[in-house]
N, C-alpha and C positions, 0 to 999 in steps of 0.2 A: 315567819321567823327564819333566822339563818339556818337553824338545824333542818328545817323543812327543805330548804334548798339543797342541802347535802344529801338528804334522802332521795330527792329527785335526781341528783347527779348519779348516785349509786344505782338507782333504778334504770336510768338511761344507759349507763355503762354496761350493766348486765344485759340489757335488752338489745343493745346494738347488734345488728347483723355483722358478721365477720368482715364483709367487704367495707362496711362503713367504719368499723373499728380500725382497719388498716389505713383507711383514708384519713382518719382523724388522729392516728397514732402520734402520741407525743404533743398533741396540740390541745393543751388543757383549756386554753381560752375558747376554743371552738366548742368544747363540751359545755363550758359555763354559759356561753352565748346561747347555745341551743336550749339549755335549761331555763335561762331567763326569758326566752321567747315562748316557753311552753305555756299552754293553758289547758285547763281540764274541761272536757266536754262530756256530758252524760247522754246516753242514748237509751231509748226504750227497746225492748225485744221486738224484732221485726223491722226496725228502722234500716233503711238502705243507706250505707255510708258513701259508697262509691259505685258508679255504674260505668259501663263502657262509654256511654254518651258524655259523662262528665268525669274525665280522668282525674286522678288524684294529684293534688299539687301541694300536699303537705306530708310531713313525716309523722306517723301516728304510733305511739307506744300504747299498747293495751294494758292498762293498770289493773282492771278488774273485769271478770267476765270473759266471754269468748266471742270473737268475731269470726264468721265463716265466709271465706272467699269461695264463691260458687261460679260455675260456668267459666272456668279458667281455660284459656287456649293460648298457646304460645308456639309460634313457628308451625302452625297448622296441626299441632297436636293438642288434644284435650287432656286435662288433668283432673284428678279427683278433687272434691271439695277440700279446702285447706283450712283447718281451724287455726286461729291466731289468738294468743292470749298468754297471760303470765304462766300458766301451767302447760303450755304447748311448746313444741320445738321452736316455733316462730312466735315472737312476741311483738313484732312491729310490722308495719307496712308503709309503703310510700317513701322509702329511704332514697329512691332515685331522685326525688325532688331536691334533696340537699346537694347531691353531686351535680345536678343540672344547674346549680347556681342560684336556686330560689332559696332565700333564707326563710326561716320560720316566722321572722317578725314581719314579713311582707303580708302575712295572712291576717 
């Protein structure tokens, strides 16, 4: 239904990381395109969504539950495990794939 699409847009707008929000600012069609390309995927507890061997190539918004990023290293530094989810500071991952020019509908 149309209403459901609006819910998704609202969810996406609230979840967008700041860098992406700035990148898409004022571009309503980009948000609508992202939403129309979104699909819902469910995972079981313990599933591995991304590993270093298979880098992420999509933008993921966590709608329910929590994903934990573990074994994070950047620039030679290690970081604590990072929870990602609707109740966490970070609600999404993989946004770099949008800026890299891969659109969600390629997936």
